[in-house]
C-alpha positions in Angstrom: -195.9 -91.5 -5.1 -198.4 -93.1 -6.9 -200.1 -96.7 -5.9 -198.1 -100.0 -7.8 -200.2 -103.4 -8.1 -199.2 -106.2 -10.3 -201.3 -108.9 -12.1 -200.7 -111.7 -13.8 -202.4 -112.4 -16.8 -204.2 -116.2 -18.4 -200.5 -116.4 -19.6 -198.4 -115.8 -16.9 -197.6 -112.4 -17.6 -196.7 -110.2 -14.9 -198.0 -106.8 -15.5 -197.4 -103.5 -13.4 -201.0 -101.6 -13.3 -200.3 -98.1 -12.1 -202.9 -94.5 -11.8 -201.3 -91.7 -12.6 -201.8 -88.2 -14.5 -200.1 -87.6 -17.9 -197.2 -85.8 -16.4 -196.7 -88.3 -13.7 -197.0 -91.6 -16.9 -194.1 -89.5 -18.8 -191.9 -89.5 -15.8 -192.6 -93.1 -15.2 -192.2 -94.5 -18.3 -188.6 -92.1 -18.7 -187.3 -93.4 -15.5 -188.4 -97.7 -16.2 -186.9 -96.7 -19.6 -183.5 -95.5 -18.5 -183.5 -98.6 -16.2 -183.5 -101.1 -18.8 -181.2 -99.2 -21.3 -178.5 -99.2 -18.3 -179.1 -102.8 -18.0 -179.1 -103.8 -21.4 -176.2 -101.6 -22.9 -177.4 -101.5 -26.2 -180.5 -99.8 -28.1 -183.7 -100.6 -26.6 -187.3 -100.0 -28.0 -189.7 -98.6 -25.7 -193.8 -99.5 -26.8 -196.5 -97.0 -25.8 -199.9 -98.7 -26.6 -203.1 -97.3 -26.3 -206.3 -96.8 -28.2 -206.7 -94.1 -30.6 -207.5 -91.0 -28.8 -205.3 -92.1 -25.3 -202.8 -89.3 -25.7 -200.2 -91.8 -27.4 -198.3 -89.4 -28.9 -198.2 -86.7 -26.9 -197.2 -88.4 -24.0 -194.4 -89.7 -25.9 -193.3 -87.0 -26.9 -193.2 -85.5 -23.4 -191.0 -88.7 -22.5 -188.8 -87.9 -25.0 -188.4 -84.5 -23.9 -187.7 -85.8 -20.6 -185.2 -88.2 -21.2 -183.3 -85.8 -24.4 -183.2 -82.9 -21.5 -181.2 -85.1 -19.8 -179.1 -86.3 -22.2 -179.2 -84.7 -25.5 -179.9 -86.9 -28.4 -180.8 -90.1 -26.4 -184.4 -90.6 -27.2 -186.0 -90.5 -30.7 -189.7 -91.4 -31.8 -191.2 -93.7 -33.9 -195.0 -94.1 -35.0 -196.9 -96.2 -36.2 -199.4 -94.1 -38.3 -196.6 -93.3 -41.1 -197.6 -97.2 -41.9 -200.9 -96.3 -42.8 -201.7 -97.3 -46.4 -201.4 -94.7 -48.5 -205.4 -93.4 -49.6 -205.1 -94.0 -52.8 -204.4 -97.7 -52.0 -207.3 -97.6 -49.7 -209.2 -96.1 -52.3 -208.5 -98.9 -54.4 -208.8 -101.5 -51.6 -212.4 -100.5 -51.1 -211.3 -100.1 -47.5 -211.3 -96.0 -47.2 -213.8 -96.5 -44.7 -212.2 -98.8 -42.5 -209.1 -96.2 -42.0 -207.6 -96.7 -38.9 -208.7 -100.4 -38.7 -205.5 -103.1 -37.8 -206.0 -104.0 -41.5 -205.2 -100.4 -43.5 -202.2 -100.4 -42.0 -198.8 -102.0 -43.9 -198.2 -103.8 -40.5 -195.5 -106.3 -42.1 -193.4 -103.1 -43.1 -193.9 -102.0 -39.5 -192.0 -104.9 -38.4 -189.7 -105.0 -40.6 -188.8 -101.3 -40.1 -188.7 -102.3 -36.1 -186.4 -105.5 -36.7 -183.9 -102.5 -38.9 -184.1 -100.4 -35.8 -183.4 -102.2 -33.2 -179.9 -103.5 -34.9 -179.1 -100.2 -37.1 -175.7 -98.3 -35.9 -176.5 -96.0 -39.4 -179.3 -93.2 -40.2 -182.8 -95.2 -40.9 -185.6 -92.8 -42.6 -188.9 -93.6 -41.5 -192.3 -92.4 -42.9 -194.5 -89.9 -41.0 -198.4 -89.2 -41.0 -199.9 -85.6 -41.8 -203.3 -85.2 -40.4 -203.4 -82.0 -42.5 -203.8 -83.9 -45.9 -204.7 -87.1 -44.0 -202.3 -89.4 -45.8 -198.5 -91.1 -45.4 -195.1 -88.7 -46.1 -192.8 -90.7 -47.1 -189.5 -90.1 -45.5 -190.8 -87.4 -43.0 -187.9 -88.1 -40.8 -184.9 -89.5 -40.1 -183.4 -92.2 -37.4 -180.1 -91.2 -36.0 -177.9 -94.7 -35.6 -176.2 -93.5 -31.9 -180.0 -92.8 -30.3 -180.0 -95.7 -27.8 -183.6 -95.2 -26.6 -186.8 -95.3 -29.8 -189.6 -94.8 -28.3 -192.5 -96.6 -30.4 -195.6 -95.6 -30.3 -199.1 -96.4 -31.7 -202.5 -98.4 -31.7 -201.6 -101.9 -32.0 -198.1 -102.8 -30.6 -199.5 -105.8 -28.4 -202.3 -107.3 -30.9 -202.0 -111.2 -30.8 -202.8 -111.4 -34.1 -199.7 -111.9 -37.5 -197.8 -109.6 -37.7 -198.6 -107.6 -34.7 -197.8 -110.3 -32.6 -193.9 -110.3 -33.4 -194.1 -106.8 -32.1 -193.7 -107.2 -28.2 -190.9 -109.8 -28.7 -188.7 -106.9 -30.4 -189.5 -104.4 -27.8 -187.1 -104.2 -24.8 -190.4 -102.7 -22.4 -194.2 -102.0 -23.6 -196.7 -99.6 -21.5 -200.0 -99.5 -22.5 -202.5 -96.1 -21.6 -206.7 -97.0 -21.1 -208.4 -94.1 -21.4 -212.1 -94.8 -20.6 -214.5 -94.8 -23.5 -216.4 -91.7 -22.8 -213.2 -89.5 -23.1 -211.8 -91.2 -25.9 -215.5 -90.8 -28.0 -215.2 -86.8 -26.9 -211.5 -86.6 -28.0 -212.3 -88.2 -31.0 -214.8 -86.3 -32.1 -213.0 -83.0 -31.0 -210.0 -84.1 -33.0 -212.5 -85.2 -36.2 -214.1 -81.6 -36.3 -210.8 -79.4 -35.7 -209.3 -80.5 -38.9 -212.3 -79.4 -40.4 -213.0 -81.7 -43.4 -215.3 -84.3 -42.6 -219.1 -83.4 -42.2 -220.6 -84.0 -38.9 -222.9 -86.8 -39.6 -219.5 -88.6 -40.8 -217.8 -87.8 -37.9 -220.3 -89.5 -35.6 -220.7 -92.5 -37.9 -217.0 -93.0 -38.4 -216.1 -92.7 -34.4 -218.8 -95.2 -33.4 -218.3 -97.4 -36.1 -214.7 -97.5 -36.8 -212.5 -95.5 -33.7 -214.7 -97.4 -30.9 -214.6 -100.7 -32.8 -210.9 -100.4 -33.1 -210.9 -98.9 -29.3 -212.2 -102.4 -28.2 -210.0 -104.4 -30.3 -206.6 -102.4 -28.4 -208.4 -102.4 -24.6 -207.9 -106.4 -25.2 -205.1 -106.6 -26.1 -203.7 -104.6 -22.9 -202.6 -107.6 -20.6 -199.5 -108.5 -23.0 -197.9 -104.6 -21.7 -195.4 -105.1 -19.1 -197.1 -101.9 -17.6 -200.8 -100.6 -17.7 -201.5 -97.0 -16.9 -205.0 -95.8 -16.4 -205.0 -92.1 -17.1 -206.4 -89.8 -14.7 -208.2 -87.5 -17.3 -211.1 -85.8 -17.4 -211.4 -84.6 -20.8 
């Protein structure tokens, strides 16, 4: 069991607020997605937003696993990460130091993909992102035309600046994952260190000057979600 609270933001948008462990959060998102899909009887896009290191990718994979265990092929993941600017473009535009910030994504292309997927009935190729090479991988995977639930995950799904502000209107259901700044910082320091490609001083500087700045921007977008989930995690 979990307690649910309703909150109304300044624009009048009603938001459910839950406090859940990750496993329970995945079950909640899956159940709500099934409910919306049954009501709409057409493909739906479910957004999972949250700051860097909030566990979006892991939770999205868990949700998709739950949905596909129920009916195989009923859900697929659409990650925003595939729309990072390519490394060569970041370097050419002198944005490399800000990698991960909103301006370092091909936002227009991402929004267009979501619009395409909303009505697509044939396969659509989607780019991915490799943390091994720290760059975009074109045509990393394909979304089949008959998948009824697409789980879209990314930091900036709920930003109120163009063109990001088009995304909430494309999504049929949206969730925001909140993780405390201390846990987020520790996770990001670990993540960058595990890749083994960066020096410790670079990692600490990047986390403070880029990742945590992005975290604050993303947290400010949380009122735009249909459901906010405060994740019960300690590390």
